[in-house]
C-alpha positions, -999 to +999 in steps of 0.1 A: +000+000+000+015+034-009+017+063+015-010+084-003-036+056+002-025+051+038-028+088+045-063+090+029-075+059+049-062+075+081-079+108+074-112+089+067-108+069+099-102+101+120-132+119+104-154+089+113-147+092+150-177+110+166-168+142+182-188+154+213-186+182+238-162+175+266-183+165+297-172+176+331-171+160+365-206+146+372-223+126+400-256+115+413-261+137+443-282+132+474-288+158+501-291+145+537-303+158+570-286+144+601-303+145+635-288+128+665-323+121+680-356+116+664-378+147+660-409+149+682-430+155+650-420+149+614-399+177+598-401+188+562-367+199+548-368+217+514-336+214+495-328+238+467-302+226+442-285+252+420-297+287+418-277+319+424-240+311+425-243+283+398-215+288+372-202+266+344-225+236+352-240+213+325-265+198+350-277+214+382-299+187+397-334+193+410-348+207+442-364+181+465-382+176+498-370+154+526-393+142+553-373+136+585-390+113+610-361+094+626-326+099+641-296+096+619-294+104+582-324+110+560-315+116+524-332+126+492-319+126+456-313+159+439-303+140+408-274+143+384-251+173+387-222+179+363-195+205+358-190+220+323-154+214+312-155+231+278-160+267+265-189+272+241-210+301+229-185+327+242-182+314+278-149+306+295-159+274+313-128+255+300-107+276+325-133+289+350-141+271+382-174+252+380-195+261+411-228+247+424-248+257+455-272+236+475-292+248+505-319+236+528-346+250+551-368+231+576-403+244+577-416+256+611-380+258+626-351+282+625-329+256+608-314+264+574-280+260+558-261+261+526-229+254+508-212+265+476-192+237+460-164+237+434-164+208+409-134+196+390-124+167+367-086+172+369-064+141+363-081+107+366-105+118+394-135+140+397-139+161+428-163+182+448-150+207+474-173+225+497-168+263+502-185+287+526-206+259+541-227+263+572-213+246+603-217+209+603-220+205+566-199+177+550-197+157+518-192+119+515-191+092+489-214+070+510-246+074+530-227+077+563-221+106+586-187+121+578-168+153+585-150+158+551-154+189+530-143+172+497-150+139+479-136+123+449-147+096+424-132+081+393-138+096+358-164+076+339-184+070+370-212+090+385-204+092+422-224+088+443-220+120+463-239+129+496-240+164+509-249+162+546-264+190+567-265+189+605-291+214+616-283+210+653-245+216+648-253+253+640 
């Protein structure tokens, strides 16, 4: 086979590879409320995913409600959350930090809290790092009480990630 035919075949093979936008770090996220003792009456926590402070995110999840009736962790899914790792339509998301806020309030109480989080897909790991979180807020890769403010998971997987709020720690 001569070099001209080889070059043409290589060019055709490269053109046949589907090109897609570069996805960023993404995970299935749950928000959790931790209470050391069971509440005297059921509590309704409203979780707001995304909103003001969201920057360079492909997916922001969905707000949800968590009914807390027992001691320990009670979690609810906020869905898939993903950073945007490429720049399109004039944005600078390839170099900007991807940020995502999540907050909660518990109806009929003074309990509320929030955190801003930075998302990254550097190297072979994805990560979420909490910023400006209310006291007692943590992030874990499993549905267990933890104290960490960052969590990592492998590229090509979708977490899971648990953002844990502790109302009574405030």
